[in-house]
C-alpha positions in Angstrom: 5.5 -125.4 -65.9 5.1 -123.7 -62.6 3.1 -125.5 -59.9 1.9 -124.0 -56.6 0.7 -126.4 -54.0 -1.3 -125.0 -51.1 -1.9 -127.2 -48.0 -3.4 -126.7 -44.5 -1.7 -129.7 -42.8 0.9 -130.9 -45.3 -1.1 -133.6 -47.2 0.1 -133.1 -50.8 3.8 -133.5 -50.1 4.5 -136.5 -52.3 2.7 -135.2 -55.4 4.6 -132.0 -55.1 7.8 -134.0 -54.9 6.8 -136.1 -58.0 6.0 -133.0 -60.0 9.4 -131.5 -59.0 11.2 -134.8 -60.1 9.5 -134.5 -63.5 11.4 -131.3 -64.1 8.9 -128.6 -63.2 9.2 -125.5 -60.9 7.4 -126.2 -57.7 6.5 -124.0 -54.7 4.8 -125.5 -51.6 2.9 -123.7 -48.9 2.0 -125.3 -45.5 -0.3 -123.3 -43.3 0.2 -125.3 -40.0 3.4 -124.0 -38.5 3.9 -127.1 -36.4 4.4 -129.3 -39.5 6.3 -127.0 -41.8 9.4 -129.1 -41.7 7.5 -131.8 -43.7 9.0 -132.2 -47.3 12.0 -130.0 -46.4 14.8 -130.9 -48.8 12.3 -132.6 -51.2 10.3 -129.6 -52.4 11.0 -125.9 -52.5 8.8 -124.0 -50.0 7.0 -120.6 -50.0 5.8 -118.7 -46.9 3.1 -116.7 -48.8 1.1 -118.6 -51.4 -1.0 -115.6 -52.3 2.2 -113.8 -53.4 2.9 -116.6 -55.8 -0.5 -116.9 -57.5 0.6 -114.8 -60.6 3.8 -116.8 -60.8 2.0 -120.2 -61.0 0.6 -122.0 -64.2 -1.3 -124.5 -62.0 -2.5 -124.1 -58.4 -3.3 -127.2 -56.4 -5.4 -127.1 -53.1 -5.3 -130.3 -51.2 -8.1 -130.1 -48.7 -11.6 -128.9 -47.8 -12.1 -126.9 -44.6 -12.5 -123.6 -46.5 -10.0 -124.1 -49.3 -12.8 -124.4 -51.8 -13.6 -120.7 -51.4 -10.0 -119.8 -52.5 -10.0 -122.3 -55.3 -13.3 -121.0 -56.7 -12.2 -117.4 -56.5 -9.0 -118.0 -58.4 -10.8 -120.1 -61.1 -13.2 -117.2 -61.6 -10.1 -115.0 -62.3 -9.0 -117.4 -65.0 -6.3 -119.3 -63.2 -5.9 -123.1 -63.7 -6.8 -124.5 -60.3 -7.3 -127.9 -58.9 -9.6 -127.7 -55.9 -13.1 -127.5 -54.6 -15.8 -124.9 -54.1 -17.7 -123.9 -51.0 -20.4 -126.4 -52.0 -18.1 -129.3 -52.5 -16.2 -128.5 -49.3 -19.6 -128.7 -47.5 -20.3 -132.1 -49.0 -17.5 -133.5 -46.8 -17.3 -131.1 -43.9 -21.0 -131.3 -43.1 -22.0 -134.9 -43.1 -25.8 -134.2 -43.0 -25.6 -131.8 -45.9 -23.7 -134.5 -47.9 -26.4 -137.1 -47.1 -29.2 -134.7 -48.0 -27.6 -133.8 -51.4 -27.3 -137.5 -52.2 -31.0 -137.9 -51.4 -31.8 -134.8 -53.5 -30.2 -136.4 -56.6 -32.0 -139.7 -56.2 -29.4 -141.7 -54.3 -30.6 -144.0 -51.6 -29.2 -143.2 -48.1 -29.2 -144.8 -44.7 -31.5 -143.4 -42.0 -29.6 -140.9 -39.8 -30.1 -138.3 -37.1 -28.0 -135.2 -36.5 -27.3 -134.1 -32.9 -25.5 -131.3 -31.1 -26.4 -132.7 -27.7 -25.1 -135.9 -26.3 -28.0 -136.2 -23.9 -30.5 -136.0 -26.7 -28.6 -138.6 -28.7 -28.5 -141.0 -25.7 -32.2 -140.6 -25.2 -32.8 -141.3 -28.9 -30.9 -144.6 -28.8 -32.7 -145.6 -25.6 -36.0 -144.9 -27.4 -34.9 -146.6 -30.7 -32.6 -149.4 -29.7 -30.5 -150.7 -32.7 -27.0 -150.7 -34.1 -25.6 -147.2 -35.0 -22.5 -145.6 -36.2 -21.3 -142.4 -34.4 -19.9 -139.9 -36.9 -18.5 -136.5 -35.8 -18.9 -133.7 -38.3 -16.7 -130.6 -39.0 -13.1 -130.6 -37.9 -13.7 -133.3 -35.3 -14.3 -135.9 -38.1 -10.5 -135.6 -38.8 -9.9 -137.3 -35.5 -10.6 -140.8 -37.0 -10.6 -142.7 -33.7 -13.8 -140.8 -32.7 -15.7 -142.7 -35.3 -17.5 -145.6 -33.5 -19.3 -148.5 -35.1 -21.8 -150.1 -32.8 -22.0 -153.9 -32.5 -24.9 -154.3 -29.9 -28.3 -154.8 -31.3 -29.8 -152.8 -28.5 -27.4 -149.9 -28.8 -25.9 -150.3 -25.3 -22.3 -149.9 -26.6 -23.3 -146.7 -28.5 -24.8 -145.3 -25.3 -21.6 -146.0 -23.4 -19.4 -144.3 -26.0 -21.8 -141.3 -26.2 -21.5 -140.9 -22.4 -17.7 -141.1 -22.6 -17.6 -138.5 -25.4 -19.9 -136.2 -23.3 -17.3 -136.2 -20.6 -14.1 -136.1 -22.6 -14.9 -134.6 -26.1 -17.8 -132.2 -25.7 -15.6 -129.2 -26.5 -14.4 -130.8 -29.7 -17.5 -132.6 -31.0 -20.1 -129.8 -31.7 -22.2 -131.8 -34.2 -22.4 -135.5 -34.9 -24.5 -138.1 -36.6 -26.0 -141.3 -35.5 -26.3 -143.4 -38.7 -28.1 -146.7 -38.9 -25.6 -149.4 -39.3 -25.9 -152.0 -42.1 -23.5 -154.9 -42.9 -22.0 -155.8 -46.2 -18.9 -155.0 -48.2 -17.2 -151.6 -47.7 -16.2 -150.2 -51.1 -15.4 -146.7 -52.4 -15.9 -145.4 -55.9 -14.1 -142.3 -57.0 -13.3 -140.3 -60.1 -11.4 -137.2 -61.3 -13.5 -134.3 -62.5 -12.1 -131.8 -65.1 -14.6 -129.0 -64.5 -17.1 -130.3 -67.1 -17.3 -134.1 -66.7 -15.9 -137.1 -65.0 -12.6 -138.3 -66.4 -12.4 -142.0 -67.2 -11.5 -144.6 -66.1 -13.0 -144.4 -62.6 -11.3 -145.8 -59.5 -12.6 -148.6 -57.2 -10.8 -148.8 -53.9 -10.9 -150.6 -50.6 -9.7 -148.8 -47.5 -8.2 -150.5 -44.4 -8.9 -148.1 -41.5 -8.3 -150.2 -38.4 -4.8 -150.2 -36.9 -4.1 -153.9 -36.7 -4.2 -156.8 -39.2 -7.5 -158.6 -39.1 -9.3 -155.2 -39.0 -9.1 -154.8 -35.3 -8.0 -152.0 -33.0 -8.7 -148.3 -33.1 -9.8 -146.5 -36.3 -7.1 -144.6 -38.1 -7.1 -142.2 -41.0 -5.9 -145.0 -43.1 -3.4 -147.9 -42.9 -3.5 -148.9 -46.5 -5.6 -149.3 -49.7 -6.0 -151.7 -52.6 -7.5 -150.5 -55.9 -8.1 -150.9 -59.5 -9.4 -148.9 -62.5 -12.7 -149.5 -64.2 -15.0 -148.2 -66.8 -18.4 -146.9 -65.4 -20.1 -149.6 -63.3 -23.3 -150.0 -61.4 -22.0 -148.4 -58.1 -20.7 -145.4 -60.0 -23.8 -144.9 -62.0 -26.0 -145.2 -58.8 -24.0 -142.6 -56.9 -21.4 -140.2 -58.3 -22.7 -140.1 -61.8 -26.0 -138.6 -60.6 -24.0 -135.5 -59.3 -22.2 -134.8 -62.6 -24.5 -131.9 -63.7 -24.1 -130.3 -60.3 -20.3 -130.6 -60.2 -20.2 -129.1 -63.7 -22.3 -126.2 -62.6 -19.9 -125.7 -59.7 -16.9 -125.9 -62.0 -15.3 -128.5 -59.6 -11.9 -129.7 -60.6 -10.3 -132.5 -58.6 -11.0 -135.9 -57.2 -14.3 -136.9 -55.5 -15.1 -140.2 -53.8 -18.0 -141.8 -52.1 -17.5 -144.6 -49.5 -20.3 -147.1 -49.5 -21.6 -150.2 -47.9 -23.2 -152.6 -50.4 -25.0 -155.9 -49.9 -27.6 -158.0 -51.7 -30.3 -155.4 -50.9 -28.6 -152.2 -52.2 -25.9 -149.6 -52.3 -25.7 -147.3 -49.2 -23.4 -144.3 -49.5 -21.7 -143.4 -46.2 -19.7 -140.2 -46.8 -18.0 -138.0 -49.4 -14.3 -137.2 -49.9 -14.4 -134.1 -52.1 -10.6 -133.8 -52.5 -7.7 -136.1 -53.1 -7.6 -139.0 -50.7 -4.5 -139.9 -48.7 -2.9 -142.3 -49.4 -5.3 -142.8 -52.3 -3.7 -140.2 -54.6 -0.2 -141.7 -54.0 -1.4 -145.2 -55.0 -3.4 -143.8 -57.9 -0.2 -142.1 -59.2 1.4 -145.6 -59.5 -1.4 -146.7 -61.8 -1.7 -143.7 -64.0 0.3 -144.2 -67.2 1.4 -140.6 -67.8 3.5 -138.1 -65.8 1.5 -136.8 -62.9 2.3 -133.2 -63.8 0.7 -133.7 -67.3 -2.2 -135.4 -65.7 -2.8 -132.5 -63.3 -2.3 -129.9 -66.0 -4.9 -131.7 -68.3 -7.3 -131.9 -65.4 -6.9 -128.2 -64.4 -7.2 -127.0 -68.0 -10.2 -129.2 -68.7 -8.5 -130.8 -71.8 -8.0 -134.3 -70.4 -11.1 -136.6 -70.5 -9.7 -140.2 -71.0 -6.4 -141.4 -69.6 -4.5 -144.6 -69.7 -3.9 -146.7 -66.6 -2.1 -149.9 -65.7 -4.0 -153.1 -65.9 -4.6 -155.1 -62.7 -4.2 -153.8 -59.2 -2.3 -151.3 -57.0 -1.7 -151.7 -53.3 -0.4 -149.1 -50.9 0.8 -149.8 -47.3 1.2 -147.0 -44.7 4.4 -147.1 -42.6 3.7 -145.4 -39.3 5.4 -144.5 -36.0 4.3 -143.9 -32.4 1.9 -142.4 -31.3 -0.2 -142.9 -34.4 -3.2 -143.0 -34.5 -3.2 -141.0 -31.3 -1.9 -137.5 -30.6 0.8 -137.3 -27.9 3.5 -134.7 -28.4 5.9 -136.2 -25.9 5.7 -139.7 -27.3 6.3 -138.4 -30.8 9.2 -136.3 -29.7 10.8 -139.2 -27.7 10.2 -142.0 -30.2 9.7 -140.7 -33.7 10.8 -137.1 -34.3 13.9 -137.0 -36.6 14.1 -140.8 -36.6 16.4 -142.0 -39.5 14.8 -143.8 -42.4 17.1 -146.5 -43.7 16.9 -148.4 -47.0 18.8 -151.7 -47.0 19.3 -151.3 -50.8 19.4 -147.8 -52.4 16.0 -148.3 -54.1 13.0 -146.0 -53.4 10.8 -147.1 -56.3 7.2 -147.2 -55.2 8.0 -145.3 -51.9 6.0 -142.1 -51.4 6.8 -139.5 -48.7 4.2 -138.4 -46.1 5.7 -136.8 -43.0 9.3 -137.0 -44.2 12.1 -134.6 -44.8 15.6 -134.7 -46.4 18.6 -133.4 -44.5 22.1 -133.7 -45.9 21.0 -136.6 -48.1 19.3 -138.5 -45.3 15.6 -139.2 -45.0 14.1 -138.3 -41.6 10.7 -138.5 -39.9 9.1 -135.0 -39.8 5.8 -133.5 -38.7 3.9 -134.5 -35.6 1.6 -137.4 -36.5 3.8 -140.4 -37.1 2.6 -141.2 -40.6 5.9 -141.5 -42.5 5.7 -143.3 -45.8 3.3 -145.0 -48.3 4.8 -148.0 -50.0 3.1 -149.2 -53.2 3.1 -152.2 -55.4 1.4 -153.0 -58.8 0.6 -156.2 -60.6 -1.7 -157.8 -63.0 -3.2 -159.7 -60.0 -3.8 -158.5 -56.5 -1.4 -161.2 -55.2 1.4 -159.8 -57.4 0.7 -156.2 -56.3 0.7 -157.2 -52.6 4.0 -159.2 -53.1 5.7 -156.2 -54.7 4.4 -153.7 -52.1 5.6 -155.9 -49.1 8.9 -156.7 -50.8 9.5 -152.9 -50.9 8.4 -152.5 -47.3 11.0 -155.1 -46.3 13.7 -152.9 -47.7 12.9 -150.1 -45.2 14.1 -149.9 -41.6 13.0 -147.3 -39.1 13.2 -147.9 -35.3 9.7 -148.5 -33.9 7.9 -148.5 -37.3 4.8 -150.6 -37.7 2.3 -151.4 -40.5 -0.5 -153.7 -41.4 0.5 -157.0 -43.1 -2.8 -157.8 -44.7 -3.6 -154.9 -47.0 -5.6 -156.2 -49.9 -6.3 -159.7 -48.5 -10.0 -159.1 -48.0 -10.5 -158.7 -51.8 -10.6 -162.4 -52.3 -13.8 -162.7 -50.3 -15.3 -159.3 -51.1 -14.9 -159.7 -54.8 -16.9 -162.9 -54.8 -19.8 -161.1 -53.1 -19.5 -158.0 -55.3 -19.6 -160.1 -58.5 -22.5 -162.2 -57.3 -24.5 -159.1 -56.5 -23.6 -157.6 -59.9 -22.0 -154.4 -58.6 -18.6 -154.7 -60.5 -20.2 -155.3 -63.9 -18.9 -152.6 -66.3 -21.7 -150.6 -68.0 
């Protein structure tokens, strides 16, 4: 088959590589000129994806930010397309819209206020002292370190951060939310949608967003994820399942995920991801018991409803380089650009490329972010999955690389709470 992958910032690299390794024709387009060296040598590239639409059997869009419009237009013309719609893009891009849609379909949400003025937000916190989470909307939400989770009961730390953002980030943060903070277990429930219905099983995953072990340091896009597959459960039925008729009406095809905080009092959805998650899709691929090309084709054509997955758990660990999670061109150029990726033994099983390229048979660091690899492990228990993932990490050497050593550890405590509250019981 012929697969065309279309990306804004080079997210879908690894899946394009996996599909190519399975023997299919692949063409990969990257819009951002600054990162077009990513996946060089791994995947054939194209400079004009629109020119290749008629060539392709399956077209895959990997992001929101307007890609849903192109995906919906091509589906209307009869093409097999994985991607969103303007509606599903907006679920993620506009946080307040996403929250209101959840409310519309009978899902409980946390109280929030939307602001486009830092002064108004500061006055609001002063008048309503409490713990809040600052959540930028639009493109600014992609700068993960701008997400701030307040700790002070009187909101003093939130006020300080808002005042700092007013001075330093006002040009970038046009709209943002203050969301009431609740404590509990952070858990995400996601599923693939084939245009008509959710494909089963669903995916339960636990993200690790802080930079350092012990969940401390700045927020990142992601440092690793643990997951397992499940039949429909209480969290899924209370959230995503309620949107199934709307997603069918939209003709949505792809993955959709809701990140939640749950506690003994209830389920509180935080935000949508209405696209593939990264590194989520790389780790999911390790657990899907069929070639990823066949899985994507079945999803795009609407013919795949139930699929087989591995029993147990999957764990993925991100290998990163300076200046991640910060943006500093000089540091990246001096410390990371074109750094050589060594493997102590010639085994790349479970290793997924992110910002990586292949030159004369040698893997090198590419792009400009410092996110290099995702290394995965699987096992019938989480302990086994973690052991395999970190054994594979130990086979990799890159000067200045770093990673979290505790991906998946919090499951042992979180699972006890989730089971006692009844949220993981399959329906």
